[in-house]
N, C-alpha and C positions, 0 to 999 in steps of 0.2 A: 155750489158752495166750495170754498178752498179748503184744502186739507190742512190740518193743525200745524205740520212742519212748515208748509209755505206761510201761513198766517203768522207763525212764530218769527220767521225771518223777516217778513214784511213789516210786522209790528216792531221788531227790534231796531230795524233800519229807520222806520219812521220816528220812533222816540229818540234814538241817537241823534238824529239830524236836528229835530226841534228843541231837544234839551241841550244838545251841543255842549258837552263839557270842554271841549277844546277853546271855545270862544268864552264860556262862562268862568272858567277858572281864573283868567286874568282880572276879571271884575271882581270875583271873590278875594283874590289876593289883595286887591287895591282897597276894598271895603274893610278887611280886617286887619290892615297893616299896622294900626295903632293899638291893636288889642295884644294882650299877653296870650300865652299858649293855652291856659285853661279856658279863657273867654273864647278863643278860637275853636276849641273843641265843642264848646257849648253851641257856638253859632252853626258850625257844621251840622252836628247831629239835628238840632231843632229845624233848621232850614230844610234839610233833606227829608226828614220825618213829616214835616208839615206839607211839603209839596207832594209827598206820596199819599198822604190821607185826603187832600183835597182833589187830587186827580182820580184817585180810587173811588171817591164818592160819586164823582160824575160818571165813571164807567159802569158802576153797579145800579146807579139810581137814574141813568141816562132816560130810559122809557118813562119813567114816573115824571121826570122833569119836563119831557116833551108834552106828556098828557096834562100836566098841571097848568102849563103856559099855552096850551093848544098849538104846539110847534109840530111841523112835519120833517121827517128824516131828509127829503130831498132839499128843502129850505136849508136845514142846518148844513148839509153837505156843501151846498153852493156857497153859502156865507163862511163856512169854515174853510173851504178850499181857497177862496179869495183871500182870506186872512193869512193862511199858511203859505200860500204863493207870495203874498207881499213880504212876508217875514223872510222867505227864501231869496227874493229878489234884492231886498236890502242887504243881506249877507253876501250875495254875489257882487255887490258893488263895493264891498268892503266895509260896510257900515253895520253897526248893531242896530237891529230893528227898534223902533220906538214903540212897537207893539209889545214886543217881548222883554225889552230892558227898560229901566228907569231912567230918567233924566239925571244929568249930573247933579242939579240941585237936589233932586229927591234922594240921591245917594249920599249927599252931605248930611241932610236932615235925618236920615235914617242912622247914620254913623254915630249919632248921639248916644245911642243906647244899644247894648248887645242884643237885647230882645228885639228891638225894632229891626235891626240889620237882619237878624235870622228870619223875621216874618215878612219884613218889607225892607229892601227889595229882593233879598235872595230866594225865599221861597215863593213869594208872588211879587212881582210877575216873572222873575227870571227863570225859575223852575217850573212853576205851574202857572204860567201865563195863559192867555187865551189860546195861543196856538197849540200848546201842549194839551190843554183840555178838549180842544176841537179834534186833535189828532186821536186821543184816547177814546173820545165817545164815537168817532167814526169807525175805529177798529172793533169796538164793542158793540157796535150798533146792529150787528148781525141778530143779536138777541138770544143766540144760543149760548148754553153754559160754557162750551169750549172757547167760543170768541171772548167772553168776559173774563174767564180763568187765564187764558193766554195773555190778554191784554194786562190785566193786574200782575201777573207773574212777571212779565217782561218789564213793566213799569218798575217793580221792586228790584229786578236786576239792574236796571238803568240808573235808580236811585243809589244803589250800592256802588255803581261804577263813578257816578258823580261824586259820591262821598270820598272814595279813594282819590279822584282827582283833586278835590279840594284840600284833602289831608296832605297831599304830596305837590300841592299847587306851585309853590316857589321853585321845587327842584325840576317840575315838569317844564315850566317856562324856560328856565336856565338851560336845561337840556335841548329842547327843540329849537328855542329861539323865537322871536316874535314873528319873524318871516314865514316859518314853517306853520306856525299856528294860524296865521293869516290865510295861507293857502288852504289849510284844512277846513277853516270856517266858510271859506268860499265854496269848497266842495260840499259841505253840508247844505249851503244855500241852494245848490243845484238840485240836490236830492229833495229838499223841501219844496221847491218850485214845481218839481215833477209830481210829488205826492198832491199838492194842492191842485194842480191841474186835473188830476185823475178824479179827485173828490168833485170838482165842478162837473166834470164829464158825467160821473155816476149820479150826480145831483139832478142834472138836466134830464138825463135818462129817466130817472125815477119820477120828476115832475110830469114828464109826457104820459108815463104809464098811470100816474095817480090822476090825471085828468080824464084819461080813457075810462 
């Protein structure tokens, strides 16, 4: 079993890569461009808070969800690993993942309402998409209280980081430039691809042990 400092660092890297504030900030800026400052603050708070609650529920209730639907941890790790690998692969190609990001049409429809933008597409699926949920459940799947506590704590920190990125989004993009943001996003894609591959390997190993 990994020590909690190792788990802490590994979990933070995983969340940072999948939630990817560098890539998501330009999306946020584009979606709230026509809103006034009070509306932007509402969108920012509600989207980050909603994402935290959704992912935290899966962290805490992961085992119950597995038992309720008759799922096994190896199967989830293999499926989640493939999903996360694909998100990372698309980021490496310089594209926003269709799994983790909304379509352009979806973004336009959601921009009709401040609440709808906060919930969809910002909270779900940009921040709390399938990849984020799969990553959270994988890190919390050890079942120990420490694993769950570390995962939820890191998730809270990552949501705070995302909140700050969103608040200072325009300044952030202007300071770094779109080229640097793209390079960082591709680096996050590489990290995600590695995490996804590791999840698949662990899932396959667990499946053979389960069969035995």
